[in-house]
C-alpha positions as CSV (number, residue, x, y, z in Angstrom):
1,X,0.0,0.0,0.0
2,X,1.2,3.5,-0.8
3,X,0.6,6.6,1.3
4,X,0.3,9.5,-1.1
5,X,-2.4,12.1,-1.1
6,X,-1.7,13.1,-4.7
7,X,-1.4,11.2,-7.9
8,X,2.0,9.4,-8.3
9,X,4.8,11.9,-9.0
10,X,2.8,15.0,-8.0
11,X,3.8,17.3,-5.2
12,X,1.5,19.2,-2.9
13,X,1.7,22.2,-5.3
14,X,-0.1,20.4,-8.1
15,X,-3.7,20.3,-7.0
16,X,-6.8,19.5,-9.1
17,X,-10.4,18.8,-8.2
18,X,-12.2,15.7,-9.3
19,X,-15.9,16.0,-9.0
20,X,-17.5,13.4,-11.3
21,X,-17.3,9.7,-11.7
22,X,-15.8,10.1,-15.2
23,X,-12.9,12.2,-13.7
24,X,-12.3,9.5,-11.1
25,X,-12.2,6.8,-13.8
26,X,-9.7,8.9,-15.8
27,X,-7.6,9.6,-12.7
28,X,-7.0,5.9,-11.7
29,X,-4.1,5.2,-14.1
30,X,-2.3,8.4,-12.8
31,X,-2.9,7.3,-9.2
32,X,-1.3,3.8,-9.9
33,X,1.3,4.7,-12.6
34,X,-0.2,2.2,-15.0
35,X,-3.6,1.2,-16.4
36,X,-4.9,-1.6,-14.2
37,X,-6.5,-4.6,-15.8
38,X,-8.5,-7.4,-14.1
39,X,-8.1,-5.7,-10.7
40,X,-9.9,-4.5,-7.6
41,X,-8.6,-1.1,-6.5
42,X,-9.7,0.7,-3.3
43,X,-8.6,4.3,-2.7
44,X,-9.0,6.1,0.6
45,X,-10.1,9.7,0.9
46,X,-9.0,12.0,3.7
47,X,-10.9,15.3,3.7
48,X,-11.3,15.1,0.0
49,X,-7.7,14.2,-0.7
50,X,-6.4,10.8,-2.0
51,X,-4.8,8.7,0.6
52,X,-3.7,5.0,0.8
53,X,-4.7,2.5,-1.9
54,X,-4.7,-1.2,-2.3
55,X,-4.9,-3.4,-5.4
56,X,-5.6,-7.1,-5.9
57,X,-6.4,-9.3,-8.9
58,X,-10.1,-10.2,-9.2
59,X,-10.4,-13.8,-8.0
60,X,-11.8,-16.1,-10.6
61,X,-14.2,-17.9,-8.2
62,X,-17.1,-15.8,-6.8
63,X,-16.9,-18.0,-3.7
64,X,-13.7,-16.2,-2.8
65,X,-15.1,-12.7,-3.1
66,X,-16.5,-12.3,0.4
67,X,-13.2,-13.1,2.1
68,X,-11.2,-11.0,-0.4
69,X,-13.5,-8.0,0.1
70,X,-13.2,-8.2,3.9
71,X,-9.4,-8.6,3.7
72,X,-9.0,-5.6,1.3
73,X,-11.2,-3.4,3.5
74,X,-9.3,-4.3,6.7
75,X,-5.9,-3.9,5.0
76,X,-6.7,-0.4,3.6
77,X,-8.5,1.1,6.6
78,X,-6.1,-0.5,9.1
79,X,-3.0,0.9,7.3
80,X,-4.7,4.3,6.9
81,X,-5.5,4.4,10.6
82,X,-1.9,3.6,11.5
83,X,-0.5,6.3,9.2
84,X,-2.9,9.2,8.6
85,X,-6.0,8.3,10.7
86,X,-9.3,6.7,9.8
87,X,-10.3,7.7,6.2
88,X,-13.5,9.6,5.6
89,X,-14.6,7.4,2.7
90,X,-13.4,5.0,0.1
91,X,-13.7,4.9,-3.7
92,X,-13.8,1.4,-5.2
93,X,-12.8,0.4,-8.8
94,X,-13.4,-2.9,-10.5
95,X,-11.4,-3.1,-13.7
96,X,-11.8,-6.0,-16.2
97,X,-11.6,-5.9,-19.9
98,X,-13.7,-8.2,-22.1
99,X,-12.6,-11.0,-24.4
100,X,-15.1,-12.8,-26.5
101,X,-18.2,-12.3,-24.4
102,X,-20.5,-11.7,-27.3
103,X,-23.0,-8.8,-27.6
104,X,-22.7,-5.9,-25.1
105,X,-19.7,-7.4,-23.3
106,X,-19.2,-4.4,-21.1
107,X,-22.7,-4.8,-19.6
108,X,-22.0,-8.5,-18.9
109,X,-18.9,-7.6,-17.0
110,X,-20.8,-5.0,-15.0
111,X,-23.5,-7.4,-14.0
112,X,-21.0,-10.2,-13.2
113,X,-19.0,-8.0,-10.9
114,X,-22.0,-6.3,-9.2
115,X,-22.1,-8.7,-6.3
116,X,-18.4,-8.1,-5.7
117,X,-19.0,-4.3,-5.7
118,X,-21.7,-4.8,-3.1
119,X,-19.4,-7.0,-0.9
120,X,-16.8,-4.2,-1.0
121,X,-19.3,-1.6,0.1
122,X,-20.5,-3.8,2.9
123,X,-17.0,-4.7,4.1
124,X,-16.0,-1.1,4.3
125,X,-19.3,-0.1,5.8
126,X,-18.8,-2.7,8.6
127,X,-15.7,-0.7,9.5
128,X,-17.7,2.5,9.6
129,X,-16.1,3.9,6.4
130,X,-18.6,4.4,3.6
131,X,-17.9,3.7,-0.1
132,X,-19.0,6.9,-1.7
133,X,-18.4,5.6,-5.3
134,X,-18.0,2.2,-6.9
135,X,-17.0,2.1,-10.5
136,X,-16.7,-0.7,-13.1
137,X,-14.1,0.1,-15.8
138,X,-14.1,-2.1,-18.9
139,X,-13.0,-1.5,-22.5
140,X,-12.6,2.3,-22.2
141,X,-16.0,2.8,-20.5
142,X,-17.2,3.1,-17.0
143,X,-20.3,2.3,-15.0
144,X,-21.3,3.5,-11.5
145,X,-22.8,1.0,-9.0
146,X,-23.9,3.9,-6.8
147,X,-25.8,6.1,-9.3
148,X,-29.3,5.0,-10.2
149,X,-30.1,7.7,-12.8
150,X,-30.0,6.4,-16.4
151,X,-29.5,10.0,-17.7
152,X,-26.2,10.1,-15.8
153,X,-25.1,6.5,-16.1
154,X,-26.7,4.9,-19.1
155,X,-26.8,1.0,-19.4
156,X,-24.1,1.2,-22.2
157,X,-21.8,3.1,-19.9
158,X,-19.9,6.3,-20.4
159,X,-16.6,6.7,-22.4
160,X,-13.5,7.4,-20.3
161,X,-11.7,10.5,-21.6
162,X,-8.4,9.7,-23.3
163,X,-6.0,11.4,-25.6
164,X,-4.4,13.8,-23.0
165,X,-7.0,16.6,-23.4
166,X,-8.3,16.7,-19.8
167,X,-7.1,18.7,-16.8
168,X,-5.8,15.5,-15.2
169,X,-3.7,14.6,-18.2
170,X,-2.3,18.1,-18.6
171,X,-1.4,18.2,-14.9
172,X,0.3,14.8,-15.1
173,X,2.2,15.7,-18.3
174,X,3.4,18.9,-16.6
175,X,4.6,16.9,-13.6
176,X,6.4,14.4,-15.8
177,X,4.2,11.4,-14.9
178,X,4.4,8.5,-17.3
179,X,1.5,6.1,-17.4
180,X,2.3,2.6,-18.7
181,X,-0.2,0.7,-20.7
182,X,-0.6,-1.9,-18.0
183,X,1.2,-3.9,-15.4
184,X,1.7,-6.6,-18.0
185,X,3.9,-4.2,-19.9
186,X,6.2,-4.0,-17.0
187,X,6.2,-7.7,-16.2
188,X,6.8,-8.5,-19.9
189,X,10.2,-6.8,-19.7
190,X,11.2,-9.1,-16.8
191,X,9.5,-12.4,-17.8
192,X,11.6,-15.3,-19.1
193,X,12.0,-15.5,-22.9
194,X,9.5,-17.5,-24.9
195,X,11.4,-17.6,-28.2
196,X,13.7,-20.0,-30.1
197,X,16.6,-18.7,-27.9
198,X,15.3,-20.6,-24.9
199,X,16.9,-23.9,-25.7
200,X,20.2,-22.2,-26.6
201,X,20.2,-20.2,-23.3
202,X,19.4,-23.4,-21.3
203,X,22.3,-25.2,-22.8
204,X,24.6,-22.2,-22.0
205,X,23.4,-22.3,-18.3
206,X,24.1,-26.0,-18.2
207,X,27.6,-25.5,-19.5
208,X,28.3,-22.6,-17.2
209,X,27.2,-24.7,-14.2
210,X,29.3,-27.7,-15.3
211,X,32.3,-25.3,-15.5
212,X,31.8,-23.5,-12.2
213,X,31.2,-26.4,-9.9
214,X,34.5,-28.3,-10.7
215,X,36.3,-25.0,-10.2
216,X,34.9,-24.5,-6.8
217,X,35.8,-28.0,-5.8
218,X,39.3,-27.4,-7.2
219,X,39.8,-24.7,-4.7
220,X,39.0,-21.5,-6.6
221,X,38.1,-18.9,-4.1
222,X,34.7,-17.3,-3.9
223,X,36.4,-13.8,-4.2
224,X,37.9,-14.9,-7.5
225,X,34.5,-15.9,-8.9
226,X,33.0,-12.7,-7.6
227,X,35.6,-10.6,-9.3
228,X,35.1,-12.4,-12.6
229,X,31.3,-11.9,-12.3
230,X,31.5,-8.2,-11.5
231,X,34.1,-7.5,-14.2
232,X,31.9,-9.2,-16.8
233,X,28.9,-7.2,-15.6
234,X,30.8,-4.0,-16.0
235,X,31.8,-4.9,-19.5
236,X,28.2,-5.6,-20.5
237,X,27.0,-2.4,-18.9
238,X,29.6,-0.4,-20.9
239,X,28.3,-2.1,-24.0
240,X,24.8,-1.0,-23.1
241,X,26.0,2.5,-22.4
242,X,27.7,2.8,-25.8
243,X,24.8,1.4,-27.8
244,X,22.3,3.8,-29.6
245,X,19.3,4.7,-27.5
246,X,15.9,3.1,-28.2
247,X,12.8,4.8,-27.0
248,X,10.3,2.0,-27.4
249,X,10.6,-0.6,-24.6
250,X,10.3,-3.6,-26.9
251,X,13.0,-2.4,-29.3
252,X,15.3,-1.5,-26.3
253,X,14.9,-4.9,-24.8
254,X,15.6,-6.7,-28.1
255,X,18.7,-4.6,-28.6
256,X,19.9,-5.4,-25.0
257,X,19.3,-9.1,-25.6
258,X,21.4,-8.9,-28.8
259,X,24.3,-7.3,-26.9
260,X,24.3,-10.1,-24.3
261,X,25.7,-13.5,-25.4
262,X,24.2,-16.7,-24.0
263,X,27.4,-17.7,-22.2
264,X,27.8,-14.2,-20.7
265,X,24.2,-14.3,-19.4
266,X,24.8,-17.8,-17.9
267,X,28.0,-16.7,-16.2
268,X,26.3,-13.7,-14.7
269,X,23.2,-15.5,-13.6
270,X,25.1,-18.2,-11.7
271,X,27.6,-15.6,-10.3
272,X,24.7,-13.6,-8.8
273,X,23.5,-16.6,-6.9
274,X,26.3,-15.8,-4.4
275,X,24.8,-13.3,-2.0
276,X,27.9,-11.2,-1.5
277,X,28.4,-10.8,-5.2
278,X,24.7,-9.8,-5.6
279,X,25.1,-7.3,-2.7
280,X,28.1,-5.7,-4.2
281,X,26.3,-5.3,-7.5
282,X,23.4,-3.6,-5.6
283,X,25.6,-0.5,-5.3
284,X,25.0,0.3,-8.9
285,X,21.9,2.2,-7.8
286,X,22.0,5.8,-9.1
287,X,23.3,7.9,-12.0
288,X,24.2,6.6,-15.4
289,X,25.4,3.3,-14.1
290,X,22.0,2.6,-12.5
291,X,20.1,2.8,-15.8
292,X,22.6,0.4,-17.4
293,X,22.5,-1.9,-14.4
294,X,18.7,-2.0,-14.5
295,X,18.8,-2.9,-18.2
296,X,21.3,-5.7,-17.4
297,X,19.1,-7.1,-14.5
298,X,16.1,-7.1,-16.8
299,X,18.0,-9.0,-19.5
300,X,19.3,-11.5,-17.0
301,X,15.8,-12.1,-15.6
302,X,14.6,-12.8,-19.1
303,X,17.4,-15.4,-19.5
304,X,16.4,-17.5,-16.5
305,X,14.6,-20.1,-18.6
306,X,13.6,-23.7,-18.1
307,X,14.9,-25.3,-15.0
308,X,16.8,-22.1,-14.1
309,X,13.6,-20.1,-13.5
310,X,14.2,-19.9,-9.8
311,X,17.6,-18.3,-10.4
312,X,15.7,-15.2,-11.5
313,X,15.1,-14.2,-7.9
314,X,18.6,-12.5,-7.7
315,X,18.3,-10.3,-10.9
316,X,14.7,-9.6,-10.2
317,X,15.5,-8.4,-6.7
318,X,18.3,-6.2,-8.0
319,X,16.0,-4.8,-10.7
320,X,13.4,-4.0,-8.0
321,X,16.0,-2.3,-5.8
322,X,17.5,-0.2,-8.6
323,X,14.0,0.8,-10.0
324,X,13.0,1.8,-6.4
325,X,16.2,3.8,-6.0
326,X,15.5,5.6,-9.3
327,X,11.9,6.4,-8.2
328,X,10.1,3.9,-10.4
329,X,7.9,2.3,-7.8
330,X,5.7,0.6,-10.4
331,X,8.6,-1.5,-11.8
332,X,10.1,-2.0,-8.3
333,X,6.9,-3.5,-7.0
334,X,6.4,-5.7,-10.1
335,X,10.0,-7.0,-10.0
336,X,9.8,-7.8,-6.3
337,X,6.5,-9.5,-6.6
338,X,7.9,-11.7,-9.5
339,X,11.0,-12.4,-7.4
340,X,8.8,-13.7,-4.5
341,X,6.7,-15.7,-7.0
342,X,9.7,-17.7,-8.2
343,X,11.2,-17.9,-4.7
344,X,8.9,-17.0,-1.8
345,X,11.7,-17.4,0.7
346,X,14.2,-15.1,-1.0
347,X,15.1,-12.9,2.0
348,X,16.5,-9.9,0.1
349,X,13.3,-9.6,-2.0
350,X,11.1,-10.1,1.1
351,X,12.9,-7.3,3.0
352,X,12.8,-4.9,0.1
353,X,9.1,-5.7,-0.3
354,X,8.5,-5.0,3.4
355,X,10.4,-1.7,3.1
356,X,8.3,-0.6,0.2
357,X,5.1,-1.6,2.0
358,X,6.1,0.4,5.1
359,X,6.9,3.5,3.1
360,X,10.6,3.6,4.0
361,X,12.6,6.1,1.8
362,X,15.5,4.4,0.0
363,X,17.7,7.5,0.5
364,X,19.1,6.4,3.9
365,X,20.2,3.1,2.4
366,X,21.7,4.9,-0.7
367,X,23.5,7.4,1.6
368,X,25.0,4.6,3.6
369,X,26.2,2.9,0.4
370,X,27.7,6.1,-0.8
371,X,29.5,6.6,2.5
372,X,30.9,3.1,2.5
373,X,32.1,3.6,-1.1
374,X,33.8,6.9,-0.3
375,X,35.5,5.3,2.7
376,X,36.8,2.5,0.5
377,X,38.1,4.9,-2.1
378,X,39.9,6.8,0.6
379,X,41.6,3.6,1.9
380,X,42.7,2.8,-1.6
381,X,44.1,6.3,-2.2
382,X,41.7,7.3,-4.9
383,X,38.4,6.7,-6.7
384,X,37.5,3.1,-7.0
385,X,34.1,3.2,-8.7
386,X,34.7,-0.1,-10.5
387,X,35.0,-2.1,-7.3
388,X,31.7,-2.6,-5.6
389,X,30.9,-3.5,-2.0
390,X,27.6,-3.3,-0.1
391,X,27.4,-1.0,2.9
392,X,28.2,-2.2,6.3
393,X,25.1,-3.4,8.2
394,X,25.6,-1.0,11.0
395,X,25.6,2.0,8.6
396,X,22.3,0.9,7.1
397,X,20.6,0.4,10.5
398,X,22.2,3.6,11.9
399,X,21.2,5.9,9.1
400,X,17.6,4.4,8.9
401,X,17.1,5.0,12.6
402,X,18.7,8.5,12.5
403,X,16.1,9.5,9.9
404,X,13.3,8.8,12.4
405,X,14.7,10.4,15.6
406,X,15.3,13.9,16.7
407,X,18.1,12.9,19.1
408,X,21.2,13.2,16.9
409,X,23.4,11.9,19.6
410,X,21.9,8.4,19.1
411,X,23.5,8.1,15.6
412,X,27.0,7.1,16.9
413,X,25.5,4.7,19.3
414,X,23.5,3.0,16.6
415,X,26.6,2.5,14.5
416,X,27.8,0.2,17.2
417,X,24.7,-2.0,17.2
418,X,25.4,-5.6,16.0
419,X,23.6,-6.5,12.8
420,X,21.9,-9.5,14.3
421,X,18.4,-8.6,15.5
422,X,16.0,-10.6,17.6
423,X,12.9,-11.7,15.9
424,X,9.9,-10.2,17.6
425,X,7.2,-12.9,17.7
426,X,4.5,-10.3,17.8
427,X,5.6,-8.7,14.6
428,X,4.1,-11.5,12.6
429,X,0.7,-11.1,14.1
430,X,-0.8,-9.5,11.0
431,X,0.6,-11.9,8.4
432,X,-1.9,-12.8,5.7
433,X,-3.0,-16.2,4.6
434,X,-1.2,-18.0,1.8
435,X,2.3,-16.9,2.7
436,X,5.0,-19.3,2.0
437,X,7.3,-18.4,4.9
438,X,8.1,-21.0,7.5
439,X,9.6,-21.3,10.9
440,X,12.9,-21.8,9.2
441,X,12.7,-18.2,8.0
442,X,12.5,-17.1,11.6
443,X,15.9,-18.7,12.3
444,X,17.6,-16.4,9.7
445,X,18.1,-13.6,12.3
446,X,19.4,-14.7,15.6
447,X,19.6,-13.0,19.0
448,X,22.3,-10.5,19.7
449,X,25.6,-12.2,20.2
450,X,24.3,-15.5,18.9
451,X,25.2,-17.4,15.7
452,X,24.0,-16.0,12.4
453,X,22.7,-18.2,9.5
454,X,25.6,-18.0,7.0
455,X,23.0,-18.3,4.2
456,X,21.6,-14.8,4.9
457,X,23.7,-12.0,3.5
458,X,24.9,-9.0,5.4
459,X,22.7,-6.8,3.1
460,X,19.6,-8.7,4.0
461,X,20.3,-8.5,7.7
462,X,21.1,-4.8,7.4
463,X,17.8,-4.1,5.6
464,X,15.9,-6.0,8.2
465,X,17.7,-4.1,11.0
466,X,16.7,-0.8,9.3
467,X,13.1,-2.0,9.2
468,X,13.1,-3.0,12.8
469,X,14.7,0.3,13.9
470,X,11.8,2.0,12.2
471,X,9.5,-0.2,14.2
472,X,7.3,-1.2,11.3
473,X,8.7,-4.5,10.0
474,X,6.3,-7.4,10.0
475,X,8.1,-10.7,9.5
476,X,6.9,-12.8,6.6
477,X,5.6,-9.7,4.7
478,X,6.3,-11.2,1.3
479,X,2.7,-11.7,0.2
480,X,-0.3,-9.5,0.9
481,X,-2.8,-7.2,-1.0
482,X,-0.6,-5.1,-3.2
483,X,0.0,-1.4,-2.8
484,X,-0.3,0.9,-5.8
485,X,1.8,-0.3,-8.7
486,X,1.8,-4.0,-7.9
487,X,-0.5,-6.9,-8.5
488,X,-1.0,-9.4,-5.8
489,X,-1.2,-13.1,-6.9
490,X,-4.7,-14.3,-7.7
491,X,-4.8,-16.8,-4.8
492,X,-8.0,-17.8,-3.1
493,X,-8.1,-17.0,0.6
494,X,-7.0,-19.8,2.8
495,X,-4.8,-21.6,0.2
496,X,-1.0,-21.9,0.1
497,X,1.3,-21.5,-2.9
498,X,2.9,-24.7,-3.9
499,X,6.3,-24.1,-5.5
500,X,9.2,-26.2,-6.8
501,X,11.3,-28.1,-4.3
502,X,14.1,-26.0,-2.9
503,X,17.4,-26.5,-4.5
504,X,19.5,-24.0,-2.7
505,X,19.5,-21.8,0.5
506,X,17.5,-18.7,1.2
507,X,18.4,-15.4,-0.3
């Protein structure tokens, strides 16, 4: 859930008034950053201003609608109360395009979803927050479930204004807001390839694995493999930087795929499975190197094909972190959700996801990374931008807590806190159903002074420490109703995700 009172990217100086159902329907993509499809969206209103919002895919089975409606209402209103106070009202959107439904398909969608709209209104009303408007959006038209007047809301629906001619579109263009076609557009840039290249890439991954394992058994150090992986990543990033720029996403991705050989992709994918290597690569987070790194992480995620699909958790998590650092919360949320889909126990993705959900600003983590990099450069007697290392855990935790306290004298004290944090049993009290975390996940962070699971990287422990210092981290927060810019899995309430057997340790 996000916590913005204005459309994504707007500041408090850009204020517009939305007074009709049509203006609300047009504003939804600007609130989320993309055009939602097949989604339930609830948006809270605080004294007429947009507040928190949640989004979830519409369950296929109507039997799941009552529990989903109740969960969404509790999630939205509970989070709003914790942050901004109880909302005055809620606006509900049901978005579902038609496909082969025959004559008047939009009206069929409206009638099919009418019981769901009523369940949402009842669920919010049971928490003493009324739903002032409930809209169905389908195929460029909207219908209101709250307006009974045919003159205002005819049976065939009203056309949603498009083409950038409205006040909302003009304000968004002035603020530099880019609205994607849909979440599928973002996910398509990160999804595994489905072309003739799949078999070739799978063979390259097999060959790279067969080469790497004997080297490890022969005594090749982890540091040597790490250096080779990062050096190769830098060469590919320079290649991307020197290539002509493509504006269209599809053409840009095709060009990036052409510039990355199968054996190079395989070497990088396997190298990033080492947590320290992945954490050092996470420092490519801003400036020109960040955009090239994001392109590389996307390309590597697309190359995790066949039996190597689970290996995508590392590049997807890096893509989510860099996108978040660059301010693209839509791609960040989609990448982290996809990382948790392929590996629900991947700690780095789960902690980043929790940080996004709790509204933590990435700047404290970035500042800590910059400080560590500057310190390393000073030790080496000059700039060392090519050598990457993730910030010390104490720096991440200290800066994050310093952002939330007025007592500046505590900063030095925090830098001396050990990275291992005790797991608060009460912190998991609000975990949603269907989460794949287990009690084994709780063992990843031990009590101060106790042993630490070597499978959990320093970056993951540092991010968890930062979340705990803020006092908002809820353990096992990997799956829940999505905030703006994400899409939660379409999983019926009360069920559990069944994934592939684990083949390696947690991330």
